[in-house]
C-alpha positions in Angstrom: -186.6 56.1 58.1 -186.1 52.4 58.2 -182.8 51.4 59.8 -180.6 48.5 58.9 -177.9 47.3 61.3 -174.6 46.0 59.8 -172.3 46.4 62.7 -172.7 43.0 64.5 -169.0 42.7 65.2 -169.2 45.8 67.4 -172.3 44.6 69.3 -175.5 42.7 68.9 -179.0 43.3 70.2 -179.9 41.2 73.2 -182.2 38.3 72.4 -185.7 38.6 73.8 -185.1 35.6 76.2 -182.0 37.4 77.4 -184.0 40.6 78.2 -186.7 38.6 80.0 -184.2 36.7 82.1 -182.4 39.9 83.1 -185.6 41.7 84.0 -186.7 38.8 86.1 -183.4 38.6 87.9 -183.4 42.3 88.6 -186.9 42.2 90.0 -186.7 38.9 91.9 -183.1 37.8 92.4 -181.3 40.9 93.5 -179.5 39.2 96.5 -175.7 39.3 96.8 -174.3 35.9 95.9 -171.7 36.3 98.6 -174.3 36.7 101.4 -175.2 33.7 103.6 -178.9 34.5 104.0 -181.7 32.9 101.9 -181.7 35.7 99.3 -178.0 35.6 98.9 -177.9 31.8 98.7 -180.6 31.8 95.9 -178.5 34.3 94.0 -175.4 32.0 94.5 -177.4 29.0 93.3 -178.5 30.8 90.1 -174.9 32.1 89.5 -173.5 28.6 89.7 -176.2 27.2 87.5 -175.3 29.7 84.9 -171.6 28.8 85.3 -172.4 25.1 84.8 -174.5 25.8 81.7 -171.7 27.9 80.1 -169.0 25.3 81.0 -171.1 22.5 79.4 -171.3 24.6 76.2 -167.5 25.0 76.2 -166.7 21.5 77.3 -164.7 22.6 80.4 -165.2 22.1 84.2 -167.3 25.0 85.7 -164.6 25.8 88.3 -162.3 27.0 85.5 -164.6 29.8 84.4 -164.3 33.4 85.8 -167.2 35.8 85.2 -166.0 39.3 84.2 -167.7 42.5 83.1 -166.1 42.6 79.7 -163.6 40.9 77.4 -161.3 43.9 78.0 -161.3 43.3 81.7 -160.7 39.6 81.2 -157.7 40.2 79.1 -156.3 42.7 81.6 -156.8 40.3 84.5 -155.2 37.4 82.5 -152.2 39.2 81.1 -151.4 41.3 84.2 -151.9 38.2 86.4 -149.4 36.2 84.3 -146.8 38.9 84.1 -145.1 38.5 87.6 -144.5 34.7 87.1 -143.3 34.9 83.5 -140.6 37.6 84.3 -138.8 39.2 81.4 -139.7 36.7 78.8 -141.5 38.3 75.8 -145.0 37.8 74.5 -145.6 36.7 70.9 -148.7 38.6 69.6 -150.8 38.6 66.5 -150.1 42.1 64.9 -153.8 42.8 64.3 -154.8 42.2 67.9 -157.4 44.4 69.6 -156.2 47.2 71.8 -157.9 45.5 74.7 -155.1 42.9 74.5 -152.2 45.2 73.4 -152.8 47.7 76.3 -152.0 45.4 79.2 -149.0 44.1 77.3 -147.4 47.4 77.9 -146.3 46.1 81.3 -144.3 43.3 79.6 -140.6 43.7 78.9 -141.0 42.8 75.2 -143.6 42.1 72.5 -142.8 40.2 69.3 -145.2 40.2 66.4 -146.2 37.0 64.6 -144.8 35.5 62.5 -141.6 36.0 64.5 -139.0 34.2 66.5 -140.8 32.2 69.1 -137.7 31.3 71.0 -138.0 32.3 74.7 -141.6 33.6 74.3 -143.5 33.3 77.6 -146.9 33.5 76.1 -148.7 33.6 72.7 -151.8 35.7 72.2 -153.8 34.9 69.1 -157.2 36.1 67.9 -159.5 33.3 66.8 -161.0 35.8 64.3 -160.2 39.4 63.3 -162.9 41.8 64.4 -162.1 44.0 61.4 -161.6 41.6 58.5 -163.3 38.4 59.8 -160.2 36.4 58.8 -159.9 33.2 60.9 -156.6 32.2 62.6 -155.2 29.0 64.1 -153.3 28.9 67.3 -149.6 28.2 66.7 -148.4 25.0 68.4 -145.6 26.7 70.5 -144.2 25.7 74.0 -145.7 28.8 75.7 -148.8 29.9 77.5 -151.3 30.1 74.7 -154.1 32.6 75.0 -157.1 32.6 72.6 -159.0 35.9 72.1 -162.3 34.3 71.0 -164.5 37.4 71.6 -165.3 37.8 67.9 -165.4 34.2 66.9 -167.8 33.0 69.6 -171.3 32.6 68.3 -170.3 32.8 64.6 -168.2 29.7 64.3 -167.5 26.8 66.7 -164.8 27.7 69.3 -162.4 25.0 70.4 -160.4 25.5 73.6 -158.4 22.3 73.2 -155.5 24.2 71.6 -155.0 26.9 74.2 -154.4 27.4 77.9 -156.7 30.4 78.4 -159.4 32.1 76.5 -161.6 35.2 76.6 -165.2 35.4 75.4 -167.7 38.3 75.3 -171.5 38.2 75.9 -172.7 41.1 73.9 -171.3 39.6 70.6 -173.7 36.6 70.8 -177.0 38.3 71.6 -176.2 38.5 75.3 -175.9 41.7 77.4 -173.0 44.1 77.8 -171.5 43.7 81.2 -171.0 39.9 81.0 -167.9 38.1 79.7 -165.9 35.0 80.5 -162.3 34.2 81.3 -161.3 30.6 81.1 -158.0 29.3 82.4 -156.5 25.8 82.4 -155.4 24.6 85.9 -151.8 25.1 86.7 -151.3 28.5 85.0 -148.7 30.6 86.9 -151.4 33.3 87.4 -152.0 35.7 90.3 -155.2 37.6 90.9 -154.9 41.4 90.4 -158.4 42.3 91.6 -158.5 41.0 95.2 -161.8 39.9 96.8 -163.7 36.8 97.8 -165.7 36.5 94.7 -165.1 34.1 91.8 -162.9 31.9 94.0 -160.7 34.9 94.8 -159.8 35.3 91.1 -161.8 38.5 90.4 -163.0 40.7 93.2 -166.3 42.6 93.0 -169.9 41.6 93.3 -171.0 39.6 90.3 -173.7 41.2 88.0 -176.1 38.3 88.4 -178.7 39.7 86.0 -176.1 40.1 83.2 -174.7 36.6 83.9 -178.1 35.0 83.7 -178.7 36.9 80.5 -175.5 35.5 79.2 -176.6 32.0 80.1 -179.7 32.5 78.0 -177.6 33.6 75.0 -175.4 30.6 75.4 -178.4 28.3 75.4 -179.2 29.8 71.9 -175.7 29.4 70.6 -176.2 26.3 68.4 -179.0 27.9 66.4 -177.1 31.2 66.2 -173.9 29.5 64.8 -176.1 27.8 62.2 -177.8 31.0 61.2 -174.5 32.9 61.0 -173.2 30.1 58.7 -176.0 30.8 56.2 -174.8 34.4 55.8 -171.7 33.5 53.7 -173.6 33.6 50.4 -175.1 37.0 51.2 -171.6 38.3 52.1 -170.1 36.8 48.9 -172.9 38.3 46.7 -172.4 41.8 48.3 -168.7 41.6 47.6 -169.2 40.4 44.0 -171.5 43.3 43.4 -169.2 45.9 44.9 -166.1 44.6 43.2 -167.8 44.7 39.9 -168.1 48.5 40.1 -164.3 49.2 40.0 -161.0 47.4 39.7 -159.8 49.6 42.6 -162.2 47.9 45.0 -161.2 44.9 47.0 -162.6 42.5 49.6 -159.9 41.9 52.2 -159.3 38.2 53.0 -161.7 37.0 50.3 -159.3 34.2 49.5 -158.9 33.1 53.1 -161.2 31.4 55.7 -163.4 34.1 57.3 -166.3 34.7 59.6 -169.4 34.1 57.4 -171.0 37.5 58.5 -168.0 39.8 57.9 -166.8 41.8 54.8 -164.0 44.4 54.9 -164.4 46.4 51.7 -161.4 48.4 50.6 -162.8 51.3 48.5 -159.8 53.1 47.0 -160.4 56.7 46.2 -162.8 57.1 49.1 -162.4 57.4 52.9 -164.2 54.8 54.9 -165.3 57.4 57.4 -167.1 59.6 54.9 -168.8 56.6 53.3 -169.8 55.4 56.8 -171.4 58.7 57.7 -173.3 58.9 54.4 -174.6 55.4 54.9 -175.7 56.3 58.4 -177.7 59.2 57.1 -179.2 56.8 54.6 -180.3 54.4 57.3 -177.5 51.9 57.4 -175.2 51.3 60.4 -171.8 50.1 59.3 -168.3 50.8 60.6 -164.8 51.6 59.2 -161.4 49.9 59.5 -160.1 52.9 61.5 -160.1 53.3 65.2 -160.4 56.6 67.1 -157.6 57.3 69.5 -157.5 60.6 71.5 -159.9 62.3 69.1 -157.7 61.6 66.0 -158.7 59.0 63.4 -155.7 56.8 62.6 -155.4 54.0 60.1 -156.1 50.6 61.5 -153.1 48.6 62.4 -155.1 45.5 61.7 -155.3 46.5 58.1 -151.8 47.9 57.6 -150.2 44.8 59.1 -151.7 42.9 56.2 -149.5 44.9 53.8 -151.9 47.8 52.9 -150.9 51.4 52.9 -152.2 53.9 55.4 -154.4 55.6 52.7 -155.8 52.2 51.8 -156.5 51.4 55.5 -158.5 54.6 55.7 -160.6 53.5 52.8 -161.9 50.3 54.5 -165.6 49.9 55.2 -166.6 47.0 57.5 -170.0 45.3 57.0 -170.9 42.7 59.6 -174.3 41.1 59.5 -176.6 39.8 62.3 -177.7 36.1 62.1 -181.2 37.2 60.9 -180.1 39.9 58.4 -182.4 39.4 55.4 -181.3 39.4 51.7 -183.5 42.5 51.1 -181.4 44.5 53.6 -178.2 43.5 51.9 -179.6 44.4 48.5 -180.7 47.8 49.9 -177.2 48.4 51.4 -175.6 47.6 48.0 -177.9 50.1 46.3 -177.3 52.8 48.8 -173.5 52.3 48.7 -173.5 52.4 44.9 -175.4 55.7 45.0 -173.0 57.2 47.6 -169.9 56.1 45.6 -171.5 57.7 42.5 -171.0 54.5 40.4 
């Protein structure tokens, strides 16, 4: 059976140039970048070359970047490192934020949800783009430490770091490998390292995964073309939504009237459960996801959907379609036909 992948917001296949760079590094450049011998120093040189390339892409000095294993790790390091200096002052957080951000905030005295009273807030955490709906968000201009979760926006739309003090980016969302992510921090943040070690200028202990970082650098080199290709997906997304919405007045495309990622559609299919539709599509050869997250073995309605004003049953009826930059129109048409058959339209 031919497979069609429509879950790019969860992960993307690594580009061929990424795979080649990683294979070469694993075979030839396996030295520890902290070692002082020739093999170690070559690894250090390649690591810093990758850092410079990434910094140039983001328009920031290389020394401000910290390589991490995932965006989740980067958010934990950032938020837990800020907590001691910011004391009992609360965090102001976008209600639809990913659990990777919400979990380390459990250590904080208080969390307020945007839009809310910003008075006294120590930090503001804002998604650049929702991973579930694709809706784009601006960073509020507040006198606090402003953190941008750009993991989902990176590679789909241009990412600007000029409106924030720290940001998190993820490699496997842009055709890079799992195991490579980036934490950027503006100088002067009251931040303390929580993973001690000599690596990454003592900001993140643990030997760097050089192969993954070099693969990430290759993905970053391809970013301009990837952003342009993603931009061309908006008409395909709009056509899919128009087709689905024509089947029933009970169907809805969440965020259709707002700026969104060009590759993402959150289809609210009232009268159906997103999980059952997702399973049926998987059996038919289509990889999609739902608007629900699995916690401790129980499927719960997505908070990212309910915070937009939808009910829990409606949140359970959401199907997320997220396209790759090279998704062809024929695959979108095939998805629409399969979905129509499953919904018995």
